[in-house]
KETOR-884004 format. One line per 5 residues: number of its first residue (from 1); their letters; for each residue x, y, z of C-alpha. Coordinates in pm, 1 decimal. Example, Ala and Ser with C-alpha at 12.3 -4.5 7.8 and 13.67 -1.06 7.14 Angstrom:
! residues 2
1) as) 1230.0:-450.0:780.0 | 1367.0:-106.0:714.0 .
***
This chain:
! residues 117
1) msskw) -4475.7:-3023.3:4444.7 | -4714.4:-3032.7:4737.5 | -4824.5:-2718.2:4918.3 | -4650.2:-2850.0:5232.6 | -4311.8:-2839.4:5055.4 .
6) ivisv) -4384.5:-2495.8:4914.1 | -4456.9:-2362.6:5263.4 | -4142.6:-2525.7:5401.5 | -3935.5:-2380.1:5113.7 | -4077.5:-2032.4:5172.5 .
11) vfill) -4000.4:-2056.6:5546.0 | -3638.4:-2154.1:5473.8 | -3602.6:-1873.9:5220.8 | -3737.3:-1621.6:5469.6 | -3509.8:-1756.2:5740.8 .
16) gfgws) -3217.7:-1726.7:5499.6 | -3303.3:-1362.7:5428.9 | -3340.3:-1298.6:5800.6 | -2998.2:-1445.1:5876.0 | -2831.7:-1266.3:5588.1 .
21) smiia) -2977.1:-931.5:5693.1 | -2852.8:-993.3:6047.0 | -2505.2:-1064.7:5911.2 | -2513.0:-748.5:5700.6 | -2635.6:-547.2:6000.9 .
26) adpdk) -2347.9:-682.7:6211.8 | -2096.9:-528.0:5969.7 | -2192.3:-158.1:5962.5 | -2114.1:58.1:5663.4 | -1761.2:179.8:5706.1 .
31) gpadi) -1803.8:459.6:5458.3 | -1579.3:515.8:5157.8 | -1230.2:371.3:5141.2 | -1083.5:704.2:5032.2 | -1216.9:1057.2:5057.5 .
36) slygg) -1093.1:1402.5:4967.7 | -1098.0:1669.8:5237.4 | -1117.3:2040.2:5167.1 | -768.7:2176.5:5223.0 | -822.1:2546.9:5168.7 .
41) skgev) -581.2:2741.0:4949.4 | -317.1:2469.1:4982.2 | -530.9:2217.2:4792.3 | -737.0:1911.7:4862.5 | -618.5:1648.0:5107.0 .
46) pfphr) -657.9:1288.0:4990.8 | -756.3:1089.2:5298.7 | -733.6:709.0:5323.9 | -1047.3:675.0:5537.7 | -1064.7:293.9:5553.6 .
51) lhqdn) -696.2:270.0:5647.6 | -757.5:502.2:5942.5 | -1067.5:308.2:6047.1 | -874.3:-16.7:6041.6 | -574.5:127.3:6229.3 .
56) lgdck) -761.7:333.9:6487.8 | -1052.5:98.6:6545.3 | -1263.5:368.0:6710.3 | -1449.2:618.7:6492.3 | -1487.4:850.4:6792.4 .
61) tchdv) -1115.8:927.7:6777.2 | -1202.1:1173.9:6501.5 | -1579.9:1190.2:6499.1 | -1606.5:1316.3:6855.8 | -1464.0:1639.3:6710.2 .
66) fpqkk) -1679.7:1651.5:6394.6 | -1980.6:1451.9:6270.7 | -1968.6:1182.9:6005.3 | -2107.1:1409.6:5736.6 | -1948.2:1548.0:5421.8 .
71) gsiea) -1850.6:1912.4:5471.6 | -1889.6:1902.1:5850.4 | -1537.9:2032.5:5919.6 | -1590.0:2339.7:5700.4 | -1937.6:2398.7:5846.7 .
76) lkaeg) -1806.1:2389.7:6204.6 | -1526.0:2632.0:6113.8 | -1775.9:2868.9:5950.1 | -1991.9:2858.3:6266.4 | -1686.0:2933.8:6481.7 .
81) klkkk) -1716.3:2596.5:6658.0 | -1388.6:2460.2:6524.0 | -1063.2:2650.8:6492.9 | -879.3:2665.2:6163.0 | -627.2:2379.4:6130.1 .
86) hvmnk) -755.1:2216.0:6451.4 | -828.8:1885.9:6283.2 | -501.4:1866.2:6095.5 | -276.8:1994.9:6375.3 | -449.3:1852.1:6682.0 .
91) lctkc) -564.8:1521.0:6538.4 | -378.9:1420.8:6223.6 | -22.1:1540.2:6252.0 | -15.1:1505.5:6631.1 | -107.6:1138.0:6603.8 .
96) hrqlk) 132.5:1078.9:6315.3 | 418.0:1241.3:6508.6 | 344.7:1031.1:6818.0 | 355.7:714.1:6609.5 | 675.6:822.8:6437.0 .
101) kagek) 839.7:908.3:6771.9 | 743.2:563.9:6902.4 | 918.2:409.2:6601.3 | 592.1:292.1:6443.9 | 472.9:336.4:6087.9 .
106) sgptt) 296.7:670.9:6057.9 | 139.2:903.5:5810.0 | 272.2:1239.7:5691.5 | 381.6:1494.2:5950.9 | 412.9:1805.9:5734.3 .
111) ctkch) 154.9:2013.2:5545.3 | 304.7:1961.5:5200.2 | 293.9:1583.1:5229.4 | -87.4:1590.4:5247.8 | -209.7:1892.0:5052.4 .
116) sg) -217.8:1830.2:4680.2 | -216.2:2200.5:4594.8 .
***
């Protein structure tokens, strides 16, 4: 194989890696499909994260209230920056109840349906 063809092959390989990295960058990491949230004395709350991302479409719906970091809800509560049950009552169940009232498919609307405790 001539050096010309080697150079051309290397250029195409590099272009291929460049395009593939651009494609990967265009689809940001959505985080885990399912996570478990600390639920206090009532037990952990299994949370279908990917389902909510797909249905809501805007991460800021939740992450304007707390950062995308494990343990952030508990940390904000401990610092007095987030009231107890704010996330569950003001975000989760409120949204689920609005969907249910509108006749749409919704998630749980009561404490015991989420907490595994």
